[in-house]
C-alpha positions in Angstrom: -51.5 -21.4 -76.2 -53.2 -23.0 -72.8 -55.7 -25.5 -74.0 -56.7 -26.7 -70.3 -58.0 -25.2 -67.0 -55.0 -24.4 -64.7 -55.6 -25.7 -60.9 -55.8 -23.1 -58.6 -52.9 -24.4 -56.6 -50.5 -24.7 -59.6 -48.8 -21.6 -58.0 -48.5 -22.8 -54.3 -45.9 -25.4 -54.9 -43.1 -23.4 -57.1 -39.8 -24.6 -57.4 -37.2 -21.7 -58.4 -34.1 -22.1 -60.6 -30.7 -20.9 -59.2 -29.4 -18.0 -61.3 -28.8 -19.5 -64.9 -26.0 -16.7 -65.4 -22.8 -18.8 -66.0 -20.2 -18.5 -62.9 -17.2 -19.3 -65.7 -18.1 -16.8 -68.3 -15.5 -16.2 -71.1 -13.4 -13.4 -71.6 -13.3 -14.1 -75.2 -15.5 -13.2 -77.8 -15.8 -14.9 -81.1 -17.0 -12.9 -84.1 -17.6 -13.9 -88.0 -16.5 -11.6 -90.5 -19.5 -9.5 -92.7 -20.1 -10.3 -96.0 -17.9 -7.0 -97.2 -15.1 -8.1 -94.9 -15.1 -4.8 -93.5 -16.8 -5.3 -90.1 -17.6 -7.8 -87.5 -20.7 -9.6 -86.2 -20.5 -11.2 -82.8 -21.8 -14.8 -82.2 -24.7 -14.8 -79.6 -23.3 -15.7 -76.3 -24.5 -19.7 -76.0 -22.9 -20.1 -79.6 -19.5 -18.4 -78.2 -19.4 -20.8 -75.4 -19.8 -23.9 -77.4 -17.1 -22.4 -80.0 -14.8 -21.5 -77.1 -15.2 -24.8 -75.4 -14.9 -26.8 -78.6 -11.4 -24.7 -79.3 -10.0 -25.0 -76.1 -10.8 -28.8 -76.0 -8.7 -29.1 -79.1 -10.0 -32.7 -80.0 -11.6 -31.7 -83.5 -10.3 -29.1 -86.1 -14.1 -28.3 -87.0 -17.6 -28.5 -85.4 -21.0 -28.3 -86.4 -23.2 -25.7 -85.0 -26.7 -25.2 -85.2 -27.3 -21.2 -85.8 -30.9 -19.7 -86.6 -32.1 -22.8 -88.0 -29.0 -23.7 -90.1 -26.0 -26.0 -89.4 -22.9 -24.0 -89.8 -19.4 -25.6 -90.0 -16.5 -23.7 -87.9 -13.1 -24.4 -88.8 -10.7 -23.7 -86.5 -7.4 -24.6 -88.3 -8.7 -22.1 -91.2 -10.3 -19.8 -88.8 -13.6 -19.9 -91.2 -17.3 -20.8 -90.9 -19.9 -21.9 -93.9 -23.0 -23.2 -93.9 -22.9 -27.0 -94.4 -25.2 -26.8 -97.2 -23.4 -24.2 -98.8 -19.7 -24.6 -98.1 -18.5 -22.0 -100.6 -20.3 -19.4 -98.4 -17.3 -18.9 -96.4 -16.6 -16.0 -94.0 -13.7 -15.4 -91.7 -14.0 -15.9 -87.9 -12.0 -14.7 -85.1 -11.6 -14.8 -81.6 -10.8 -11.6 -79.2 -10.4 -11.1 -75.8 -14.2 -9.3 -74.8 -12.6 -6.0 -74.1 -10.3 -5.6 -76.7 -9.2 -1.8 -77.4 -8.3 -2.5 -80.9 -10.5 -0.7 -83.2 -12.7 -2.7 -85.4 -16.2 -1.8 -86.4 -18.8 -4.5 -84.9 -22.1 -4.5 -86.7 -24.1 -6.4 -84.1 -24.7 -9.7 -82.2 -25.9 -13.0 -84.2 -27.1 -11.0 -87.1 -29.1 -8.3 -85.2 -27.8 -5.0 -85.9 -26.8 -2.4 -83.6 -28.6 1.0 -83.7 -25.5 2.6 -84.9 -22.3 0.5 -85.4 -19.5 0.4 -82.4 -15.8 0.0 -82.1 -14.6 -2.0 -79.4 
């Protein structure tokens, strides 16, 4: 909430940011398994980019990623993720082509459910 008056010339000297759409958007998607292991959730775009860059970097077997206020460990060697505070809450992860035609159920993106489950 703004607590000070805004000057009249504030909008006269605007600087616009170039299109923030990444030009090198990846053609892969990272997903984590649902609790019942019968369907998948996609990571959000930013997390996918971070995971993909780390995966391609090949320097570490694991990375830590802040997701929804929690730090998660992504283990590329074992292809799992878990909250750092709860290492027993393991979920499988997978790396797939974005437009893969294999039949899997995707529940949603980053914990936000689709109105109906969809298959790739």
